[in-house]
Structure formats: C-alpha cells, structure tokens
C-alpha positions in Angstrom: -2.5 21.5 123.6 -2.2 24.4 126.0 -5.2 26.5 127.2 -6.3 29.1 124.7 -5.1 32.4 126.2 -2.3 34.8 125.9 0.3 33.9 128.4 3.3 35.8 129.8 5.5 34.1 132.4 7.5 35.9 135.1 5.0 38.7 135.1 6.6 40.7 137.9 10.0 42.1 138.9 10.8 42.1 142.6 13.0 44.6 144.5 14.0 45.4 148.1 14.3 49.1 149.1 17.7 49.8 150.7 17.3 53.6 151.3 14.1 55.7 152.0 12.8 57.6 149.0 9.5 58.8 147.3 8.1 56.0 145.2 8.4 57.7 141.8 11.9 58.8 142.5 12.9 55.3 143.6 11.3 53.7 140.5 13.1 56.1 138.1 16.4 55.2 139.8 15.9 51.4 139.9 13.3 50.2 137.4 14.6 49.5 133.9 12.0 51.5 132.0 11.5 55.0 130.7 9.8 57.8 132.8 6.6 57.6 130.7 6.4 53.8 131.1 7.0 54.0 134.8 4.2 56.6 135.2 1.9 54.6 133.1 2.6 51.5 135.2 1.8 53.4 138.4 -1.4 54.9 137.0 -2.4 51.4 135.8 -2.0 50.0 139.3 1.0 47.9 138.3 3.1 48.6 141.3 2.8 47.0 144.7 4.5 47.9 148.0 4.6 45.1 150.5 1.8 43.3 148.5 -0.5 46.3 148.3 -1.2 48.3 145.1 0.2 51.9 145.4 -0.3 54.5 142.6 0.7 57.7 144.5 3.9 59.1 143.0 4.9 60.6 146.4 4.3 57.5 148.5 7.2 57.4 151.0 9.2 54.2 150.9 11.2 53.0 153.9 14.2 50.6 154.1 13.2 47.0 153.8 10.0 47.7 151.7 9.3 45.0 149.1 8.5 46.4 145.6 6.7 44.4 142.9 6.4 45.8 139.4 4.2 44.3 136.7 5.9 43.5 133.5 2.8 42.3 131.7 2.4 45.2 129.3 -0.7 44.3 127.4 -1.7 47.4 125.6 -5.4 48.2 126.2 -5.2 51.8 124.9 -4.2 51.0 121.3 -7.3 50.4 119.2 -7.3 49.1 115.6 -9.6 46.9 113.6 -6.6 45.3 112.0 -4.4 44.2 114.9 -4.0 44.4 118.7 -0.9 44.7 120.8 -0.6 41.8 123.2 2.8 42.7 124.7 5.1 45.7 124.6 8.4 46.7 126.2 11.2 49.1 125.2 12.7 46.6 122.7 9.8 44.9 120.9 6.1 44.4 120.3 4.1 41.3 120.0 0.9 41.8 118.0 -2.0 39.7 116.8 -2.7 40.5 113.2 -6.2 40.1 111.6 -6.8 38.7 108.1 -6.7 41.1 105.2 -3.7 43.2 106.0 0.0 42.9 104.9 2.8 42.6 107.5 4.7 45.3 105.7 4.6 47.5 102.6 4.2 45.5 99.4 3.0 46.5 95.9 0.5 49.3 95.9 -0.9 48.6 99.4 -0.5 51.7 101.7 -2.1 50.0 104.7 0.0 47.4 106.5 0.9 46.5 110.1 4.2 48.3 110.1 2.5 51.6 109.1 -0.1 51.2 111.8 2.6 50.5 114.5 4.7 53.4 113.3 1.8 55.7 113.7 1.1 54.4 117.2 4.8 54.8 118.2 4.8 58.3 116.9 1.6 59.3 118.6 2.8 57.8 121.9 6.0 59.8 121.6 8.3 56.8 121.5 11.4 57.7 119.5 11.5 54.6 117.4 9.8 52.8 114.5 8.6 49.2 114.0 11.1 46.8 112.4 9.8 43.8 110.5 11.3 40.6 111.8 9.1 37.9 110.2 6.0 37.9 108.1 2.5 36.4 107.8 0.6 36.3 104.6 -2.1 39.0 104.1 -4.9 36.4 104.7 -3.2 34.6 107.6 -4.0 35.9 111.1 -2.1 35.5 114.3 1.0 36.4 116.4 4.0 38.4 115.2 7.1 40.1 116.6 8.2 43.6 115.6 11.4 45.1 116.9 11.7 48.7 118.0 15.3 49.2 117.1 17.8 47.9 114.6 19.9 46.1 117.2 16.9 44.0 118.4 15.8 43.3 114.8 19.3 42.1 113.9 19.6 39.9 117.0 16.2 38.3 116.1 17.0 37.8 112.5 20.5 36.4 112.9 19.5 33.8 115.5 15.8 33.3 114.7 16.0 29.5 114.7 17.5 29.4 118.3 15.6 32.4 119.7 12.1 31.1 118.6 11.8 27.7 120.3 8.1 27.0 119.5 5.8 28.4 116.8 2.5 26.8 115.9 -0.4 27.4 113.6 -3.9 26.0 113.6 -5.9 25.5 110.4 -9.1 24.1 109.1 -8.3 21.8 106.2 -10.5 20.1 103.6 -11.4 16.5 104.2 -11.1 14.1 107.1 -7.4 13.4 107.8 -6.7 9.8 108.7 -3.4 10.1 110.5 -3.4 11.7 114.0 0.0 13.2 113.6 3.0 13.1 111.3 5.7 15.1 109.5 6.0 16.5 106.0 9.5 17.2 104.7 10.6 18.2 101.2 12.1 21.0 99.1 10.1 24.2 98.3 10.9 26.5 95.4 9.0 29.2 93.5 8.3 29.0 89.8 8.3 32.0 87.4 4.7 32.8 88.4 5.7 32.9 92.1 3.8 29.7 92.9 5.6 27.6 95.5 5.9 23.9 94.6 7.4 21.0 96.4 9.9 18.3 95.4 10.9 15.1 97.3 14.5 15.6 96.1 16.6 18.7 96.2 15.4 21.0 93.4 17.6 24.0 94.3 14.9 25.3 96.7 14.8 25.3 100.5 14.3 22.3 102.7 11.1 22.6 104.7 9.8 20.5 107.6 6.3 20.7 109.1 4.9 18.6 111.9 1.2 18.2 112.2 -1.3 17.0 114.9 -5.0 16.6 114.3 -7.2 18.3 117.0 -10.7 17.6 115.6 -12.4 15.9 112.7 -15.7 15.8 110.9 -16.5 13.8 107.7 -15.7 17.0 105.7 -13.0 18.9 107.6 -10.1 18.6 110.0 -8.8 21.0 112.6 -5.0 20.7 112.5 -2.1 22.1 114.6 1.1 22.7 112.6 4.5 23.1 114.3 7.2 24.6 112.0 10.7 23.3 112.1 11.6 25.7 109.3 9.8 28.8 108.1 9.6 28.9 104.4 7.2 30.9 102.2 3.7 29.3 102.0 5.1 26.2 103.8 2.0 25.1 105.6 -0.3 25.8 102.7 1.9 23.8 100.3 2.5 20.9 102.7 -1.3 20.7 103.5 -2.0 20.5 99.7 0.7 17.9 99.4 -1.2 15.7 101.9 -4.4 16.0 99.9 -6.0 18.2 102.6 -5.4 21.9 101.5 -6.1 24.7 103.9 -9.7 25.9 103.5 -10.2 29.2 101.8 -6.8 29.0 100.1 -7.4 30.4 96.6 -3.7 29.7 95.6 -3.3 26.0 96.7 -6.8 25.0 97.7 -9.6 23.1 96.1 -12.4 25.7 96.5 -13.6 24.5 99.9 -14.3 27.7 101.9 -16.5 27.2 105.0 -15.4 30.4 106.7 -15.1 32.9 103.9 -11.3 33.4 104.7 -8.0 31.5 104.6 -8.4 29.2 107.6 -4.8 29.6 108.9 -4.0 31.3 112.2 -0.6 31.6 114.0 -1.8 30.9 117.5 1.3 30.1 119.5 4.6 32.0 119.7 7.4 31.2 122.2 10.8 32.8 122.2 13.8 33.9 124.3 13.8 37.7 124.6 16.7 38.8 122.5 17.9 41.4 125.2 16.8 40.0 128.6 16.9 36.3 127.5 13.6 35.6 129.4 11.2 33.0 128.1 8.3 34.7 126.4 5.2 32.6 125.7 2.1 33.9 123.9 -1.0 32.0 122.9 -4.3 33.2 121.3 -7.6 31.5 121.1 -8.5 29.4 118.0 -10.7 31.7 115.9 -14.4 31.1 116.7 -15.1 30.7 112.9 -12.8 27.6 112.9 -14.6 26.1 115.8 -18.0 26.6 114.3 -17.1 24.3 111.4 -17.1 21.4 113.8 -20.4 22.1 115.6 
C-alpha cells in the first residue's frame, strides 16, 4: 500500500525565457492559466527563476532564464467543515468529502457538496459551476472529482473507465476475515424498496467486480482495502455483506456492529488521466484515525 498522503506528480512546469520581459507580463503570455491564478501563484511563492523563489510582479527576466511554475494547487484558503479542496485547476476540482453530506442535490437536502463548491466558485469570481461526475453516498467519506465545465464533465463521464485507472476504498468490516485477498463478482440490482441485492447469475442488473485486500485484523474486525473494477451503486457495501463481513456502521446492509459511530467506508485513493492535459493525476488521503483506533 502507498504512503498515506495526498500526492501530485509532475508538480512543476518548466520554461526557458527567449526574450527579456517583466515577470508578470511574461507569465501572462506564456503560462496556461488565468490572470488571477497567475497572480495567486506569484503571491503564494509558486514561481522560481533560476531556482530561486520570486514573487515581484515587475522582476526583470533576461534571455536564458529558467522559469519553474508550481502546478500543485492545493487550496488552503477554502474552509468548510464538510469538505476540503485538495487540487484545483481551470478544468476540475478534486475534493475530500466528509461523512454526512450528499454529493449533489437529493430529496429535501439543501446542503450538498455541489452547492458548497458553487458558492466557492462564485465568491472567488470564477465564471463556472461545479459539475457532478461521480458520487459518494452521504455517509461515505473520501476523494471525488468535480468538473468546472460541461466539456470536461462529458469527457470524464463518457470515458470514465479508461480515464480513472485506479480507485480504492478502505473499510472497517465486521469480523475477522480469513482470506488475505480475493475478488467478489456478481450481478447487482435494486428491488422496489431501492435495496440493492446480488445474484450469482444475470438477474437483469449490472455486473459488478470488487477486489479486496486485508490490511489489518483483530478477533472482531478487519481493515480492508477495496479496488473497484466497476462502480455500481452500493457495490462495496453489498459485496462486503455477501462475504459475511459487512461494513461497520452500515444501517442498510450491516449487522449492527458500529465501533466508530459512522459508516466505516472511505474513498482514499483516486488516480486518473487528466481529461484535458492527459497527465497522470494521483491523490491519496490518510486512513481515517477512527478506523485505525479500532485496531489499537
């Protein structure tokens, strides 16, 4: 398993100055960002000239200077008890959602991640809104992508399976799992009460494949990593219950085992090819401390 931290490869863009110019003027002409983003990067000490941080807008560049621009846009000014922004560029946002909030509008809930992001984008004077690409259940925490425009949203949705090359969850499940790793595969379909149930044969539902790997054990619980090959509704929760080890805190498919006072499911790893730049984007968050405490 990888180290538990948010990661972003290729953190810098590198340029060579061909003609003398003031730094801000050169950045506006050559960097692929908006004026406000460029100024913010300068103020945030994200620009280096010949290896030294420079934040003066009027710094005079000369021919042959080497410019390094940070692309690691972790947003430290946005504050919300429900989510944090771990990456942002002109096309998309990657956020870490807390438990207890919907990914988008649903039912009578007025508070959801999309509404919070739309408010942030409006207040930061970005002429766009957040577009939902995929969802996490209200009580599942972890990493999500939101597009900033319809084109990026459609690119992600149309080719999701190829763009997202690794997506993993971690869960505390009830009981001590015997197998170190394995795969669960069957068909999932909702009944009239919107409860998802599985079938070993095609029942008209959707085929679902989940790979699992046990990270820790105790006589009463197991900490399990799940890697999704498909992304069906309630897939991990149903497949965990199928194995006889439901996710702890799951009031829908669980057995009442609730050591953390929450659904013990967290989307901790998200790796994808950027739909516009095609760069490899890799993000990883720590396993929630409450999950770790179960095994101490």
